[in-house]
N, C-alpha and C positions, 0 to 999 in steps of 0.2 A: 504494500499500500504505500502510495506516495502522498503525503499530506492528509488532510481531512477536510471534507466538503470542498468549499471554495479555496481553502488555504493549502496551496500546493507548492509554492515557491518561497524563498526566503522574503523577497519584496511583499508578499501577501502578509507574512508574519509582521513585517515592519508596519503595515497598514493597520493591522490588529493592534499593535503596540500603540500607534497613534490614537486608535479609537479608545483605547484603555485609558490613555493620558486624558482625553476629553471627559470621559466618565469621572476619573479622580479629580479633574479640575472642578467639576460640578458639584462633587461631594468629597472634599479633601479628607474627611474623617470616616470614609467608607472602607472598611477592612477589605471587603470582598474585591473592590476595584483596585486597591494597592496590591493584593495577592495576585490577581490576575495579570496586572501589569509586570510585576517583578518575575513572574514565572514565564511570561510571554518573552520578556527581554532575555532571560537566561537561555531560553530554547533557540533564540536566533543563531547562536554559535553552532547548535547541533544541526541547524538547517543549512548553514553555510558550509560546514565541514561534517558531513554526515558519516556514520558507521565507524567501525574500529580503526580503519585505515587512516582516518583523519583525526583520531583522538589526540595525537600529539600536537596538531595545529590548533584544536581547541584549547588544550591546556596552555600552550605557549602564549596565546593571544590572552587568555583569561589571566595567567599569571603576569603578564606584563602590564596590565592596566588595573589600577586601584578601583576604579568605577565597576569594572566587570567582576572584581573580587567581591565587592559589596553586594552586587545583584546575585551573584552565585550564592553567597551566604544567606541572604534573604530567601531566595527562592528554594534552595535545598535545605536550609534550616527549617523553613515552614513545612517542607514535604517530609523530611527524614528526622526532624528534631535533633537530638544530639548524637545520632549515629555517625555523622560525618564531622564531628566536632574538630578533630585533628586537621582537617582540610580547610577550615574556615576560621580566620582570625580578624575579620573586619568589623564585625557587629557584636556589641556587648549586649544590647537588649533592644526591644521595641516597646512602645507605650503610646497611650492616648493621654493628651495633655489638654487642659482647659475645657471650655464649653459647658459651664455649670448649667445654665439655663437658656442663654441667649438664642441658640439656633433651634432649639426643639420647643420651646414654650413660650417665647415672646417674639414679636417681629424684630428683625435685624435693625439695631440701633435703638431699640426701645429704651435702654438705659443710658444712652450717650455713649460716645466714643470711648473705648478702652474699659468700660465698666466690668464687662465680663469678656473674656477672650473667646474667641471661636474655637471649637474643638479641632484638634489635629493630630495626625498620626506622627510619631517622632521615633527616629531610629538613632540609637546611642552608639557611636562608633569607637573602634579601637585601632591600634597599630598605624599602618600607613594611610588608612582611610581617615582616621582621627587627625593626622598630621595634614592631610589635604583639605578635608572639609569642615574641621572642627570637631568638637566633642559630640555634636548631635546636629541632625538635619531632619527637616520635615520630609515625609514620605513623597509629598507633592514636588518639593524641591529636588529631591533625589530623582524622582521620575522625570522631571523637566530635563535634568542632566543626561539621564539614560536615553531619552528620546532624541536629544540633540546629538549625542554620540552616534546612535545607530542611523541617524538621518543625514549624517555628513556625506556628501556626494561620493560615490565609489566604494562606500563601505558595505552596502547591500546591493548586489547587482539588480538592475531592472529587467 
């Protein structure tokens, strides 16, 4: 089987990644959208370099880029929990911050600017990821970086 439904080429997976980013932008505290985005981003490498014969190429690219390491840690950590712990050193934890009442119970801006923070998903980083992006980054900001990375012309063949 090659792909699934209309997703059959790496460029199709890139388009899916962009759709997932739009969903996350619309609901930046939605865990499902964040999960789908990082799983999709992780698998672009598999589609670009498929099979056992290309494994070394996938590993080389992933190991050479801090952003791809963070994506891999999030995607595989979410799927396999701690079973791959020795392979992933980029993410300390994930959490939800803010959003006490503002977005769910009261209209946006009801209490005035800054009174309650909007909810957001936060990724606490470690190692080279922390040095590059700081101690934490929102899932949305990270997702924007990931989409920018994969959307760079020539990175995913059309």
